[in-house]
MMTF fields as JSON, N, C-alpha, C and O atoms, coordinates in Angstrom:
{
  "mmtfVersion": "1.0.0",
  "mmtfProducer": "UNKNOWN",
  "numBonds": 479,
  "numAtoms": 480,
  "numGroups": 120,
  "numChains": 1,
  "numModels": 1,
  "chainsPerModel": [1],
  "groupsPerChain": [120],
  "chainIdList": ["A"],
  "bondAtomList": [4, 2, 8, 6, 12, 10, 16, 14, 20, 18, 24, 22, 28, 26, 32, 30, 36, 34, 40, 38, 44, 42, 48, 46, 52, 50, 56, 54, 60, 58, 64, 62, 68, 66, 72, 70, 76, 74, 80, 78, 84, 82, 88, 86, 92, 90, 96, 94, 100, 98, 104, 102, 108, 106, 112, 110, 116, 114, 120, 118, 124, 122, 128, 126, 132, 130, 136, 134, 140, 138, 144, 142, 148, 146, 152, 150, 156, 154, 160, 158, 164, 162, 168, 166, 172, 170, 176, 174, 180, 178, 184, 182, 188, 186, 192, 190, 196, 194, 200, 198, 204, 202, 208, 206, 212, 210, 216, 214, 220, 218, 224, 222, 228, 226, 232, 230, 236, 234, 240, 238, 244, 242, 248, 246, 252, 250, 256, 254, 260, 258, 264, 262, 268, 266, 272, 270, 276, 274, 280, 278, 284, 282, 288, 286, 292, 290, 296, 294, 300, 298, 304, 302, 308, 306, 312, 310, 316, 314, 320, 318, 324, 322, 328, 326, 332, 330, 336, 334, 340, 338, 344, 342, 348, 346, 352, 350, 356, 354, 360, 358, 364, 362, 368, 366, 372, 370, 376, 374, 380, 378, 384, 382, 388, 386, 392, 390, 396, 394, 400, 398, 404, 402, 408, 406, 412, 410, 416, 414, 420, 418, 424, 422, 428, 426, 432, 430, 436, 434, 440, 438, 444, 442, 448, 446, 452, 450, 456, 454, 460, 458, 464, 462, 468, 466, 472, 470, 476, 474],
  "bondOrderList": [1, 1, 1, 1, 1, 1, 1, 1, 1, 1, 1, 1, 1, 1, 1, 1, 1, 1, 1, 1, 1, 1, 1, 1, 1, 1, 1, 1, 1, 1, 1, 1, 1, 1, 1, 1, 1, 1, 1, 1, 1, 1, 1, 1, 1, 1, 1, 1, 1, 1, 1, 1, 1, 1, 1, 1, 1, 1, 1, 1, 1, 1, 1, 1, 1, 1, 1, 1, 1, 1, 1, 1, 1, 1, 1, 1, 1, 1, 1, 1, 1, 1, 1, 1, 1, 1, 1, 1, 1, 1, 1, 1, 1, 1, 1, 1, 1, 1, 1, 1, 1, 1, 1, 1, 1, 1, 1, 1, 1, 1, 1, 1, 1, 1, 1, 1, 1, 1, 1],
  "groupList": [{"groupName": "UNK", "atomNameList": ["N", "CA", "C", "O"], "elementList": ["N", "C", "C", "O"], "formalChargeList": [0, 0, 0, 0], "bondAtomList": [1, 0, 2, 1, 3, 2], "bondOrderList": [1, 1, 2], "singleLetterCode": "X", "chemCompType": "L-PEPTIDE LINKING"}],
  "groupTypeList": [0, 0, 0, 0, 0, 0, 0, 0, 0, 0, 0, 0, 0, 0, 0, 0, 0, 0, 0, 0, 0, 0, 0, 0, 0, 0, 0, 0, 0, 0, 0, 0, 0, 0, 0, 0, 0, 0, 0, 0, 0, 0, 0, 0, 0, 0, 0, 0, 0, 0, 0, 0, 0, 0, 0, 0, 0, 0, 0, 0, 0, 0, 0, 0, 0, 0, 0, 0, 0, 0, 0, 0, 0, 0, 0, 0, 0, 0, 0, 0, 0, 0, 0, 0, 0, 0, 0, 0, 0, 0, 0, 0, 0, 0, 0, 0, 0, 0, 0, 0, 0, 0, 0, 0, 0, 0, 0, 0, 0, 0, 0, 0, 0, 0, 0, 0, 0, 0, 0, 0],
  "groupIdList": [1, 2, 3, 4, 5, 6, 7, 8, 9, 10, 11, 12, 13, 14, 15, 16, 17, 18, 19, 20, 21, 22, 23, 24, 25, 26, 27, 28, 29, 30, 31, 32, 33, 34, 35, 36, 37, 38, 39, 40, 41, 42, 43, 44, 45, 46, 47, 48, 49, 50, 51, 52, 53, 54, 55, 56, 57, 58, 59, 60, 61, 62, 63, 64, 65, 66, 67, 68, 69, 70, 71, 72, 73, 74, 75, 76, 77, 78, 79, 80, 81, 82, 83, 84, 85, 86, 87, 88, 89, 90, 91, 92, 93, 94, 95, 96, 97, 98, 99, 100, 101, 102, 103, 104, 105, 106, 107, 108, 109, 110, 111, 112, 113, 114, 115, 116, 117, 118, 119, 120],
  "secStructList": [7, 3, 3, 3, 7, 6, 6, 1, 7, 3, 3, 3, 7, 7, 7, 7, 7, 4, 4, 4, 1, 7, 1, 3, 3, 3, 3, 3, 3, 3, 3, 3, 6, 6, 3, 3, 3, 3, 3, 3, 3, 3, 3, 7, 1, 1, 3, 3, 3, 3, 3, 3, 1, 1, 4, 4, 4, 4, 4, 4, 7, 3, 3, 3, 3, 4, 4, 4, 3, 3, 3, 3, 3, 3, 3, 7, 7, 7, 7, 7, 4, 4, 4, 6, 6, 6, 7, 7, 3, 3, 3, 3, 3, 3, 6, 6, 1, 7, 3, 3, 3, 3, 3, 3, 6, 6, 2, 2, 2, 2, 2, 2, 2, 2, 2, 2, 2, 2, 6, 7],
  "xCoordList": [66.394, 67.181, 68.438, 68.36, 69.58, 70.841, 71.11, 70.968, 71.501, 71.77, 73.171, 73.573, 73.921, 75.252, 75.238, 74.871, 75.646, 75.731, 77.003, 77.903, 77.066, 78.249, 79.503, 80.605, 79.349, 80.479, 80.997, 82.024, 80.298, 80.703, 79.991, 80.102, 79.259, 78.514, 77.339, 76.605, 77.162, 76.018, 75.061, 75.476, 73.786, 72.766, 71.572, 71.443, 70.714, 69.501, 68.379, 68.109, 67.736, 66.617, 65.322, 65.101, 64.466, 63.171, 62.215, 62.176, 61.459, 60.471, 59.077, 58.86, 58.154, 56.778, 56.064, 56.177, 55.331, 54.564, 53.445, 52.777, 53.235, 52.232, 50.813, 49.949, 50.556, 49.194, 48.85, 47.686, 49.826, 49.55, 49.452, 49.288, 49.546, 49.335, 47.84, 47.032, 47.46, 46.026, 45.321, 45.776, 44.206, 43.37, 42.287, 41.714, 42.015, 41.074, 41.469, 41.979, 41.229, 41.604, 40.597, 40.153, 40.242, 39.279, 39.764, 40.37, 39.494, 39.682, 38.632, 37.46, 39.054, 38.134, 38.481, 39.533, 37.591, 37.848, 37.342, 36.216, 38.172, 37.775, 37.043, 37.586, 35.81, 35.026, 35.576, 35.64, 35.972, 36.522, 35.894, 36.366, 34.831, 34.168, 33.542, 32.663, 34.009, 33.421, 34.145, 33.816, 35.13, 35.808, 36.083, 35.96, 36.457, 36.795, 38.216, 38.529, 39.071, 40.478, 40.6, 40.276, 41.069, 41.185, 42.342, 43.35, 42.17, 43.217, 42.74, 41.9, 43.279, 42.896, 42.538, 43.214, 41.466, 41.074, 41.456, 41.073, 42.219, 42.689, 42.27, 42.246, 41.941, 41.585, 42.7, 42.97, 43.353, 44.385, 43.825, 42.655, 44.645, 44.21, 43.839, 42.979, 44.487, 44.286, 43.776, 43.362, 43.791, 43.469, 42.636, 42.572, 42.004, 41.44, 42.307, 42.469, 42.867, 43.816, 43.393, 43.067, 43.394, 43.184, 44.492, 45.014, 45.022, 46.234, 45.847, 45.357, 46.06, 45.728, 46.625, 47.763, 46.097, 46.809, 48.001, 49.035, 47.869, 48.896, 49.599, 48.975, 50.888, 51.64, 51.201, 51.395, 50.619, 50.162, 48.98, 48.671, 48.331, 47.178, 47.488, 46.61, 48.727, 49.157, 48.332, 48.179, 47.805, 46.968, 45.66, 44.946, 45.331, 44.085, 44.273, 43.305, 45.502, 45.746, 44.911, 44.769, 44.368, 43.508, 43.889, 44.029, 44.056, 44.35, 43.717, 43.903, 42.977, 42.358, 42.398, 42.146, 42.717, 42.7, 41.26, 40.355, 41.053, 39.706, 39.054, 37.827, 39.845, 39.268, 38.518, 37.677, 38.815, 38.153, 36.983, 36.281, 36.767, 35.663, 34.415, 34.398, 33.372, 32.116, 31.216, 30.436, 31.318, 30.454, 30.794, 31.48, 30.298, 30.458, 29.096, 28.363, 28.758, 27.456, 27.403, 28.435, 26.198, 25.97, 25.609, 24.988, 26.016, 25.617, 25.18, 25.785, 24.148, 23.691, 24.711, 25.514, 24.67, 25.541, 25.14, 24.008, 26.081, 25.821, 25.203, 24.537, 25.43, 24.954, 25.962, 25.779, 27.025, 28.069, 28.968, 29.499, 29.137, 29.823, 31.235, 31.572, 32.059, 33.457, 33.672, 34.798, 32.627, 32.795, 32.121, 31.851, 31.852, 31.286, 29.833, 29.253, 29.243, 27.871, 26.853, 26.947, 25.876, 24.773, 25.03, 24.152, 26.214, 26.527, 26.55, 27.021, 26.039, 26.12, 27.58, 28.404, 27.886, 29.251, 29.377, 28.407, 30.599, 30.921, 31.079, 31.819, 30.403, 30.498, 31.154, 30.618, 32.318, 32.966, 32.689, 33.099, 32.001, 31.698, 32.651, 32.768, 33.333, 34.291, 33.622, 32.509, 34.293, 33.76, 33.439, 32.586, 34.122, 33.859, 32.695, 32.375, 32.05, 30.9, 31.239, 30.332, 32.528, 32.898, 32.62, 32.648, 32.351, 32.006, 32.968, 33.211, 33.52, 34.46, 33.832, 33.377, 33.806, 33.089, 34.038, 35.027, 33.704, 34.503, 33.573, 32.609, 33.857, 33.114, 33.822, 34.999, 33.094, 33.667, 32.707, 31.498, 33.257, 32.407, 31.736, 30.537, 32.492, 31.941, 31.589, 32.197, 30.605, 30.204, 29.756, 30.128, 28.963, 28.465, 29.604, 29.584, 30.601, 31.745, 32.536, 32.936, 32.759, 33.518, 32.792, 33.413, 31.491, 30.728, 30.768, 30.966, 30.578, 30.559, 31.899, 31.921, 33.006, 34.317, 34.742, 35.313, 34.473, 34.841, 33.989, 34.507, 32.695, 31.802, 32.22, 32.192, 32.607, 33.056, 34.31, 34.433, 35.23, 36.452, 36.122, 36.805, 35.101, 34.724, 34.157, 34.256, 33.565, 32.931, 33.939, 33.588, 35.18, 36.2, 36.735, 37.6],
  "yCoordList": [-56.666, -56.84, -55.984, -54.814, -56.566, -55.846, -55.202, -55.85, -53.916, -53.157, -52.568, -52.087, -52.608, -52.013, -50.856, -51.012, -49.69, -48.499, -48.56, -49.352, -47.702, -47.637, -47.298, -47.694, -46.574, -46.189, -47.363, -47.242, -48.492, -49.653, -49.764, -50.788, -48.727, -48.729, -49.7, -49.683, -50.541, -51.454, -51.057, -50.549, -51.291, -50.99, -51.897, -52.524, -51.956, -52.751, -51.86, -50.809, -52.272, -51.514, -52.127, -53.331, -51.287, -51.756, -51.873, -50.997, -52.932, -53.109, -52.996, -53.346, -52.508, -52.337, -53.682, -54.401, -54.01, -55.256, -55.134, -54.102, -56.157, -56.085, -55.949, -55.399, -56.443, -56.35, -54.946, -54.667, -54.064, -52.708, -51.7, -50.505, -52.15, -51.26, -50.973, -51.893, -49.724, -49.405, -50.144, -50.134, -50.781, -51.423, -50.46, -50.622, -49.45, -48.383, -47.156, -47.272, -45.986, -44.741, -43.655, -43.554, -42.847, -41.769, -40.503, -40.555, -39.345, -38.065, -38.03, -38.316, -37.679, -37.729, -36.662, -36.027, -36.478, -35.602, -36.337, -36.836, -36.404, -37.081, -36.094, -35.048, -36.424, -35.57, -35.691, -36.777, -34.534, -34.489, -33.31, -32.178, -33.586, -32.513, -31.504, -31.835, -30.249, -29.178, -28.938, -27.985, -29.777, -29.583, -30.907, -31.973, -30.822, -31.998, -31.817, -30.797, -32.799, -32.744, -33.411, -34.591, -32.674, -33.259, -34.25, -34.132, -35.229, -36.216, -37.286, -37.026, -38.504, -39.642, -40.826, -41.119, -41.502, -42.744, -43.868, -43.857, -44.844, -45.932, -47.276, -47.474, -48.187, -49.545, -50.447, -50.503, -51.157, -52.12, -53.517, -53.677, -54.511, -55.888, -56.155, -56.99, -55.445, -55.739, -54.576, -54.794, -53.335, -52.154, -51.12, -51.116, -50.25, -48.998, -47.913, -47.875, -47.023, -46.014, -44.635, -44.46, -43.65, -42.252, -41.513, -41.491, -40.906, -40.098, -38.638, -38.275, -37.8, -36.378, -35.72, -36.137, -34.695, -33.987, -33.197, -33.106, -32.636, -31.777, -32.475, -33.224, -32.232, -32.777, -32.146, -32.733, -30.969, -30.29, -31.013, -30.786, -31.871, -32.596, -34.089, -34.934, -34.396, -35.794, -36.551, -37.767, -35.868, -36.517, -37.031, -37.767, -36.651, -37.086, -38.4, -38.936, -38.928, -40.187, -41.293, -41.351, -42.16, -43.234, -44.503, -44.482, -45.591, -46.871, -47.962, -47.99, -48.851, -49.954, -51.207, -51.15, -52.327, -53.608, -53.975, -53.743, -54.54, -54.901, -55.914, -55.991, -56.68, -57.653, -56.97, -57.593, -55.691, -54.956, -54.107, -53.497, -54.064, -53.276, -54.155, -55.193, -53.725, -54.487, -54.156, -55.002, -52.926, -52.553, -51.195, -50.385, -50.966, -49.685, -49.264, -50.076, -48.002, -47.528, -46.024, -45.361, -45.483, -44.037, -43.451, -44.103, -42.203, -41.448, -40.068, -39.525, -39.49, -38.166, -37.089, -37.232, -35.997, -34.859, -34.124, -34.238, -33.37, -32.626, -31.265, -30.692, -30.753, -29.415, -28.34, -27.178, -28.705, -27.739, -27.491, -28.437, -26.249, -25.873, -26.456, -27.048, -26.314, -26.718, -28.217, -28.692, -28.966, -30.415, -31.171, -32.365, -30.501, -31.164, -30.843, -31.366, -29.996, -29.568, -30.677, -31.522, -30.668, -31.625, -32.889, -33.746, -33.017, -34.186, -35.467, -35.475, -36.532, -37.831, -38.247, -37.849, -39.055, -39.476, -40.994, -41.728, -41.44, -42.845, -43.1, -42.389, -44.088, -44.461, -45.829, -46.815, -45.892, -47.17, -47.5, -46.766, -48.595, -49.033, -50.157, -51.143, -50.001, -51.009, -51.995, -51.759, -53.077, -54.121, -53.659, -54.245, -52.6, -52.088, -51.109, -50.555, -50.889, -49.997, -48.56, -47.754, -48.216, -46.843, -46.6, -47.523, -45.344, -44.957, -43.881, -42.902, -44.066, -43.12, -42.603, -43.386, -41.269, -40.652, -39.978, -39.354, -40.123, -39.541, -38.963, -39.614, -37.744, -37.123, -37.534, -37.231, -38.228, -38.738, -38.418, -38.612, -37.925, -37.583, -38.832, -38.81, -39.918, -41.141, -42.126, -43.188, -41.753, -42.524, -43.94, -44.889, -44.099, -45.421, -46.377, -47.537, -45.89, -46.718, -47.145, -48.304, -46.223, -46.533, -47.589, -48.541, -47.421, -48.396, -49.768, -50.785, -49.79, -51.053, -51.787, -52.984, -51.087, -51.739, -52.162, -53.238, -51.342, -51.71, -52.879, -53.804, -52.848, -53.936, -55.246, -56.301, -55.182, -56.383, -56.966, -58.186, -56.12, -56.599, -57.223, -58.154, -56.735, -57.287, -58.693, -59.484, -59.004, -60.306, -61.409, -62.588, -61.051, -62.055, -62.724, -63.593],
  "zCoordList": [71.533, 70.349, 70.495, 70.869, 70.201, 70.261, 68.909, 67.872, 68.915, 67.698, 67.802, 68.861, 66.685, 66.656, 65.672, 64.507, 66.163, 65.305, 64.475, 64.753, 63.438, 62.578, 63.387, 63.008, 64.49, 65.334, 66.165, 66.832, 66.13, 66.906, 68.24, 68.915, 68.633, 69.898, 69.789, 68.801, 70.801, 70.812, 71.921, 72.963, 71.689, 72.686, 72.455, 71.404, 73.437, 73.329, 72.834, 73.415, 71.775, 71.218, 71.727, 71.601, 72.304, 72.777, 71.606, 70.742, 71.572, 70.518, 71.129, 72.289, 70.338, 70.784, 70.707, 69.714, 71.761, 71.75, 70.724, 70.66, 69.932, 68.866, 69.403, 68.721, 70.624, 71.142, 71.618, 71.905, 71.707, 72.162, 71.015, 71.262, 69.797, 68.661, 68.569, 68.688, 68.362, 68.296, 67.167, 66.024, 67.5, 66.495, 66.03, 64.952, 66.861, 66.515, 67.327, 68.441, 66.759, 67.425, 67.072, 65.928, 68.061, 67.85, 68.526, 69.596, 67.89, 68.587, 69.672, 69.426, 70.878, 72.005, 73.023, 72.948, 73.966, 75.112, 76.34, 76.355, 77.365, 78.597, 79.488, 79.844, 79.848, 80.737, 82.154, 82.73, 82.696, 84.05, 84.777, 84.673, 85.51, 86.242, 85.31, 84.515, 85.414, 84.61, 83.299, 82.592, 82.943, 81.673, 80.989, 81.592, 79.718, 78.925, 78.402, 77.788, 78.643, 78.228, 76.861, 76.73, 75.82, 74.484, 74.38, 75.077, 73.493, 73.264, 72.305, 71.443, 72.454, 71.615, 72.486, 73.473, 72.109, 72.766, 71.811, 70.641, 72.319, 71.477, 72.052, 73.267, 71.158, 71.518, 71.02, 69.82, 71.943, 71.562, 71.773, 72.121, 71.567, 71.762, 73.218, 73.497, 74.153, 75.573, 76.415, 77.554, 75.891, 76.703, 75.95, 74.721, 76.726, 76.222, 76.856, 78.076, 76.017, 76.495, 76.016, 74.842, 76.916, 76.552, 76.781, 77.896, 75.719, 75.809, 75.605, 74.536, 76.613, 76.45, 75.408, 75.193, 74.776, 73.713, 74.258, 73.596, 75.437, 76.012, 77.168, 77.92, 77.307, 78.433, 79.753, 80.817, 79.686, 80.905, 81.547, 82.717, 80.791, 81.325, 81.482, 81.31, 81.806, 81.935, 82.969, 82.859, 83.955, 84.965, 84.413, 85.094, 83.18, 82.558, 81.797, 81.258, 81.744, 81.035, 81.687, 82.908, 80.843, 81.312, 80.566, 79.344, 81.272, 80.653, 81.508, 82.725, 80.876, 81.611, 80.737, 79.533, 81.359, 80.652, 80.322, 81.124, 79.155, 78.726, 79.666, 79.731, 80.384, 81.323, 82.464, 83.112, 82.714, 83.786, 83.297, 84.103, 81.973, 81.414, 81.367, 80.705, 82.076, 82.127, 80.94, 80.501, 80.414, 79.303, 78.726, 79.349, 77.518, 76.834, 76.317, 75.753, 76.507, 76.072, 75.989, 75.887, 76.033, 75.927, 77.282, 78.121, 77.47, 78.66, 78.181, 77.257, 78.784, 78.355, 78.677, 79.599, 77.899, 78.149, 79.41, 79.881, 79.951, 81.189, 80.919, 81.781, 79.715, 79.392, 79.749, 79.385, 80.454, 80.824, 79.616, 79.035, 79.242, 78.013, 77.921, 76.896, 78.937, 78.864, 79.039, 78.89, 79.35, 79.485, 78.339, 78.466, 77.239, 76.068, 75.787, 74.836, 76.596, 76.357, 76.49, 77.381, 75.597, 75.677, 74.858, 74.762, 74.271, 73.45, 74.286, 75.423, 73.705, 74.379, 74.465, 73.642, 75.477, 75.711, 75.651, 75.84, 75.383, 75.529, 77.012, 77.691, 77.511, 78.913, 79.006, 78.501, 79.653, 79.93, 81.387, 82.287, 81.612, 82.975, 83.331, 82.602, 84.464, 84.899, 85.848, 86.318, 86.121, 86.977, 88.386, 89.051, 88.856, 90.21, 90.243, 91.295, 89.074, 89.007, 88.644, 88.437, 88.56, 88.202, 86.72, 85.905, 86.394, 85.031, 84.557, 85.262, 83.353, 82.764, 81.483, 80.651, 81.321, 80.204, 79.218, 79.602, 77.918, 76.846, 75.788, 75.385, 75.334, 74.239, 72.949, 72.756, 72.066, 70.82, 69.683, 69.807, 68.57, 67.427, 66.843, 66.567, 66.652, 66.068, 67.18, 67.307, 67.97, 69.15, 68.8, 69.491, 67.74, 67.363, 67.029, 67.44, 66.281, 65.91, 67.147, 67.258, 68.066, 69.283, 70.125, 70.598, 70.31, 71.101, 70.434, 71.1, 69.118, 68.377, 68.5, 68.786, 68.288, 68.301, 69.711, 69.887, 70.694, 72.065, 72.544, 73.17, 72.259, 72.655, 71.987, 72.62, 70.715, 69.988, 70.656, 70.771, 71.09, 71.763, 73.117, 73.545, 73.789, 75.087, 74.974, 75.912, 73.831, 73.633, 73.339, 73.382, 73.043, 72.72, 73.935, 73.83]
}
């Protein structure tokens, strides 16, 4: 979209795609080895995205298209204090068999909504 400022300067304004607006969002922590990186897990029309809270942990960003997610379920806690302790985790299993873990307070809601999106 082309926009003209009051000064007469014109520029192209980028618009956000409607399918990438979060349909659900949870405070979460991504389990990475012996620690958990805090941030937000978001479900969009086409992706599951984890955005870390701090820019210093940008390497913890996670994004996967729903077409590559084979399932969502529960995984037991590790018991390690800095990685979320004994709390159950959200487990996203991808088509290649890899498993990605997230500590989420409302685990049942996250599993329900992600599983519902996978069935579409």
